[in-house]
N, C-alpha and C positions, 0 to 999 in steps of 0.2 A: 864934899857937896857938889863940886864941879863935875866929878866923875859920875855921880848919880844922874845929873842932868844930861850928860852925854849918852848914858845908857838908855834913858827914856826917849831921847831924840832918835836913837838907832832903832828902837822898837817901833816908834811911830813911822819912821821912813820905811821900814820893812813891811808894815801893814799897808801903807800907801802904795808901795811897789807891788805888793800882792794883788791889790785891787786893780792896779793898772795892767798887770799881766793876765789876769783872769784866773780861773781855777786850773788846777793841775790836770793834764790830759793823760788818760790811761793809754796803754799800748797792748796790742794783741801779739803774742809770740806763738809762732807755729813750730811744732816739732813732730816730724822732721821739717827742716826749714826750707821747703820748696812748695810752690803752690799747686803743682800737679801731683796728685796722690793716686797710687795704683789701688784698684779695688781690692779689699781684703787687708790692706796695710793698716798697721796700728798708728793712730794719729791722736794727738791731743793739742788743745789750744789753751794758752795761759793768759790771764788778764793781769798785766803788771802795772803797778802804780809807782812812779818814781818818788822816792822819799816817803813812801807810805808805811814804812816799818813802824811797828809799835801801835798802829791804829787798827781798830777792829772794823774791817770793811765788809760791806755786803755788796756782792757783785751782780751786775745785771748784764745780760747778753742780748744782743739783737741779731739773730739770723734774719736778715732783711727779707728773705723769702717768706717769712711768717708775718712780717710787718707789725710785730708787737714784742715788747721786751719779755725776756724769760729770766726769772730770778734763779740764780745758780750759785755755785761756789767759784773758786778761783780758776778751776780747770773745766774744760769740756773734753771728755774722752770719746773718741770714735773707735770702737773696738768691735768688729773691724769696720773700716770705712766702706761706704757704698755710694751709689750714684745719688741717692736722696740727700746726702750730706753736702753736695756741691752748693755753693752760694757764697754770700758775703757775711763776715762776722765782725761785730763791733762790741765793745764792752765799756763799762764804767764802774767806778766804786762809789758807794755811799756810806757815810758814817754820821748817824744822827741827822742833823739838818744840812750837813755839808755833803757835797758830791763832786766827783771829778768830771771833767769834760769827756764826752764820748770819744773813744779812740778812732783812729782812721780805720776804714773797713779793710779787712784782709779777704781776698778772693780765694776760695778753695775750690779746686776742680778735681773731682774723682773720676778717673777713667778706667776702662777695662779692655781686655782683649777678647774678641769673639772669633770663633773658628767655624767655617762652613765648608763642607758638612762636618758635623762632630762625629758621626758614624760613617765610615767609608770602607769600601772594598780595597784589598791589597793593590798597591800600584797606582792608586788614584791620587789626585792633587787636592790640596786643602788651601783655602784662602784665609789668611790671618788678617784681622782688621783691628787696629788700635783706635778705639772709640774715644776721642777727646773732643769735648765741646768747647769751641772757641779757644784753641791753643794759642799761646803767645807767638808773636811773629818770630820766625827763625827756628821754631821748634823742630828738632830732628828726632827720628824714631829709630830705636835700636831693638833688634830681635834676638831672642835667646831661646835655646832649648834647655829644658830642665832635666838634670841628671840626678837620680836619687843618690843619697849618701847616708851614712849612719846617722843616728839620732833624729830620724824622721824629718830631715830637711833636704834641700836640693842645692846642687851646684848649677851654675848657669853658663852655658857655652854659647858664644856668639854664632849666629847663623851666617853662612857665606854671604859676602857683600854687605855686611852690616857693621863692619869695624868703624866706619866713619859716620854711620847713621844713614838713613834714607830721608828724602824729602817727602815721599808719600807715606801715608799711614796704613798702607796695605802691603803685605808680603805673601808670596805664594810658595808653598812647599810642594815640589813635584815628586811623584813616585813614592808616596809614603807606604811602607810595608808593615809597620808595627805601631802599637800604641805609644804616644809621646805627649809630653807636656810642653807648653810654650808660654813665654812671657814677653811683653813688649815694654819698652822704656821710652817715655816721652820726655826727653831731656838728655842729660849726659851722665847721670849717676848710674852706678851698677846696681841692679836689683838685689835686694836683700829681704829675707823673711816675706816672700811673696808666694801666694798660691798660684801655681800655673793653671792655665786653661788646657784641658786635656782633649785630645782627639783620639778616638778609639777605632783602631783598624781591625778588621776581621781576618787577622793573619791565620792562615791554615796551619802554620807550623810555628806557634809562638815559643818563646824561650821557656815558658812555664805554662802549666794549665791550672785553672782554678776550678775546684769542684765544690758544689753546694749541696748540703744535706739538711733538710729534704730537697731533692732535685726538682725545683719548680720556681716559677717567677713570683707568684703571689704567696704571701705569708700573713698570719695574724700577728699582731704586735706582741701578744703574750708568749709567742713561741721563741724557742732558742734555736738558732741556726748555726751550723758549723761550716766554716769555709777553710779549705785546705789548699796549699800551694805545692805543686809538684814540679820540680825542675832540677837543673844541674847545680844551681847555686846552693851554698850551705845555709845561707840566711835569707829568708823572705819575710816580707811584711805585707799584711793585707791593708789596703787603703779603700776609702769610700769617698765619693763626691756626691753631696746631697744638693737638693734643689736650690738652697740659698747661696750656693757657690762655696760652701765650706768643704775643705779638704782635711780629712781626719784619718789617722792610722788606728789600728785595732785597739791600741792601749787606751783610747778615749771612749770606746764603746763596747769593749769586750776583753777577753784574756787571750794573749798570744802564747801558745804552748808549742815550741818548735816552729814548724811551718804551718800551724793550724790556729785559726782564730775562732774562739767560741763566744758568741754574742751573749750579752746579759739580757735578761728579760726586760722588755719595754725600752731597750736602748737600740733596737734595730730600727733603721729608718729607710725610707724609699730612696734609692739612688743607684749609682753605678759602683761596682766593686771590682777590684783587680789585685794582683800580686805584683810586687816590684822588689828588686834586689839592690844592694849597695853598689853593684857593678853596672847599673843602668839597664837591667833587663826587665821586661814587662811580660805579664801573662795576658791571656785573652781577658776581656772585660765582660761582665754580665750585669744585666739590669734587674734589680730586685724591687718589688713594691710591697709595702706593709700597710695593712688595713686593720682598723679597729671598730669601724662603724658597720661594715657589711657583715651579714650573718653567714654568707657563703663566699667561697673563693673558687677560682678555676685552677685545676691542676694541669699545667702545661710546661713543657721542657724549658729550662732556663738557658740552655745552649742552642745554637742553630742546629737544625736537623739536616741530615744529608739527603739529597734527592734520591728517591728510591727506597728509603728506609721506612719501616712501619712506625706509626705514632698513635698513641692512645691518649685522649683527653677525658677528664672526669671532673666531678664537682663534689665538694665536701663542705661541712659546716665546722663550727668551733669545737665540736665534740669529737673531731677527727673521723666522723662517720661519712662514708661515701654515700652520696645521694642517688636515688633512682628517680624515675619519672622526671627526667631533665631534658630540656630542649637546648640545642647548641646553635650558636650563631657564628657566621663568618662574615666579617665586615658588616655587621648589623643585619645580615640576611639569614633567615631561618633555613637551616640545612635539611631538616626532616620534619615532616608533619606529625610524626609520632614521637613520644617521649622515650627515653632510654637511659641506661645507667652510664654508658661510655660512648664516646665518639671514636671509632677506630678507622684509621686511614692506612690501608695496607701498604701503599707505596706513595709517599708524598712527592709532589711536583712543585715547580715554582708557582703554579697557579694557586696552590694551597697556602701560600704565604699571606699573612695579614693579621688582623685583629680577631680574636676569639673571645667569646663569653658564654656562660651557661645561665639558664633560667630555671628556677625551681619554685613552685607555688607562687608564681607571680613576682618573685624577687630575682633581680639580676646580679650576677657577680661583676666585679670590675673587668674591664677588657685588658687583654695581654696580647702582645705582638709575638707571633711565631715566625721565626726567620728560617728560610730554606736555603741551604748551601748547595749550589749547582756543582755537580761533579765535572771535572775536566776530562774530556775524552783523551785516550791515549793516541799517540801519533799514528799508529797503524790503523786503528779503527777510523780515525778522522780522515785519513788520506785515502781510505778504501773507495768511497764513492767517486773521488776525483780520479783515481786510477782506472775506474771502469770507463770513464769518458776519455781520458788522455791516452790510455794504452792503445786502443785501436787506431787513434789518429797517428800516434808515433809509429805504429806498425806500417800504416799506409805510406807515410813519409819516407821511412827507411826503404820500403820496396821500390818507390819511385827513384830514390837516390841510387839504388843498386842497378836499376835498369839504365839510368843515365850514365853511370860509370861503365857498364858493359858496352853501351853504344859508343862512348868516347874511345874505349880501348879498341873496338873494331875499326873505328875511323882512323885512329893512329896507325894501326897495323896495315890497313889498306893503303895509307899514304906512303908507307915505306916501299910498296911494290910498284907504284906507278905515279906519274906526275903529269898533269895536264897544264900546259901553259897556253893561254889564249892571248892572242894579239889581234887587235882590230886595225885594219889598214887606215892610214890617215889620209885625208884629202879625197876628193871626188874624182881626181884625174888619173888615179892608178888603175891599171888593167891587170888581168890575171897572168899575162905573159911576162911580168916582171919578177915572178918567183923563180928561184933557182932550184933545179932538181924536182920540179913538180909537173906532173902530167895533167894538163887541163882538158877535161872532156865534159861535154854537156850532160852526160848521164852519170856524172859523179862517180866514175869508176876508180877503184883503188888499185895501185900497182903493188906487186909483191916486193918486199924489201930487198935491197941489194945484198949479195952474199957477204960483202965485207963491211956491212953496216947494220946496226940494229935499230936505226932511226927510221921512222916512216913519216913521210910528209904527204898530205892529201889536200886536195882542193875541194871545197864544198861550195856549190853554186846555189845561190838563193833561189827558192822555188818561185819567187815573184818576178825573177828576171825574164824578160821576153824581148825578142829582137836581138839586134847586134849589140854585143857588150861594149864595143868601141863607141857606138852611137849613144848608148845609155848606160854609163858605168854605174856599178853598184858596190856597196861596201861588202867585203868578203871576209869571212872568218877563217883563220888558219889554226890548225891544231898540231902541236908537237907531241907525239906519243912515243914514250921510251919504253921498249919491251925488254925485260930482264929474264934471264934463264929460259929463253925460248927453245924448245926442243924441235928442231926443223925436221926431224925424222918422222914426226907424227903427221897425220893428215890434218889439213886445215880445219875440217869440220868437227874434229873431235875436241870436246871440252875437257879441260883439266883444271886442277886447283890453282895453277900458276897463271891461268889465263886472266887477262885484264880486259874489262869492258868499259868503254867510255861513252858517255852521253854528251853529244856536241850540240850546243844550242846556237841558233842563228841570231845574230844581232844586226840591226840595221844601222 
């Protein structure tokens, strides 16, 4: 009897304790267990009630962004997660008249990677931006390049300078020459099962080429389209990236036979298509649009056309019939006042690039972009106009240099035959009679050189000197002329090649 009373007292104290502590509080468990979720990642939330086993619970969730409870089961699956799933999540369990307390809110942030531009020319730069709203303090950003691998998944290679993460949520890739996929990681975990964000480069020499049959941009949904990969790799797979950001291989929407993907009817979607191999090679990418509302479509080339090539555009309906009496528009501008069956451009130029559409019986087709690839001029042709300008200039410069060299050579040759040394008398008290071996005459007469000497000294009197030289001394210039190989048998007035002539300038 005493034990029974003890058991009753224990139950009573448990009830009193339960009222004192309040109801049980539920807990939200996030899987994967980190608050920053990459767009496209598989995420689910679980409402866990401690000690709630054996009780049939009904679960309520409050995504606070909706500001009202949402009745659901124990789990909320986000497959895949996108930006609209960001917010706070709370849950509680109810069973009959009992209910648990609301759980603490779990903040979920879904972020994504954006690339600008997404279509670029070879060698251009692309800016990657990891778009995270209100990241936690100290968040670092890691940047990866996606490399295809078998089983339709990717390996992720860290980009240069990203091993320790970056403070900034922006990363620039310079000189991109081929199509590539990228992933950013806000945190420290390595990305797994994530869809890369792709950047499509118009590589003129891709590792593989993707052909489309029928070869046009626009298709009706009921049509079957064949996409074939041609390249060095033994195994290719065709991939597509559609508007919602889904990345799917051919097995999800067609049949892969060798390197060719045959789409199933009504499973073709508008998006970007390309080929990739397990060794990390990519083909050129093409943009395909699928229509089921329009009765007519424009037939335009799916690949960029080369400048100078002919192009023909036409219009057709769902019965595969080419339409006549069609008007064609370029960037919404009517090209011709008269209707016709085809629009023929004999040689396209960069100015022909843009959006085209056709109009038949008042109905417009969707618009499609026609890209024009500019040809690169060869080095010879591109440098020819420059040579027309530079050539004559170089010729003139060379001619002037030759003349200067000849003049310098003549000067050096003459310098070897004679030498003039000039000396100006110092002081104003010197007179002409201080010179040795010099005949001073007022008429500036030159004496014949002595028989035993080849040196000639001459006195030159300034023409301005008047009166007595002793009374009014003047500065006098002396010249020393050395004659070599003088033939004294010739008459003085006969000129010869070895004769030397000197010009003497007067200095005051």
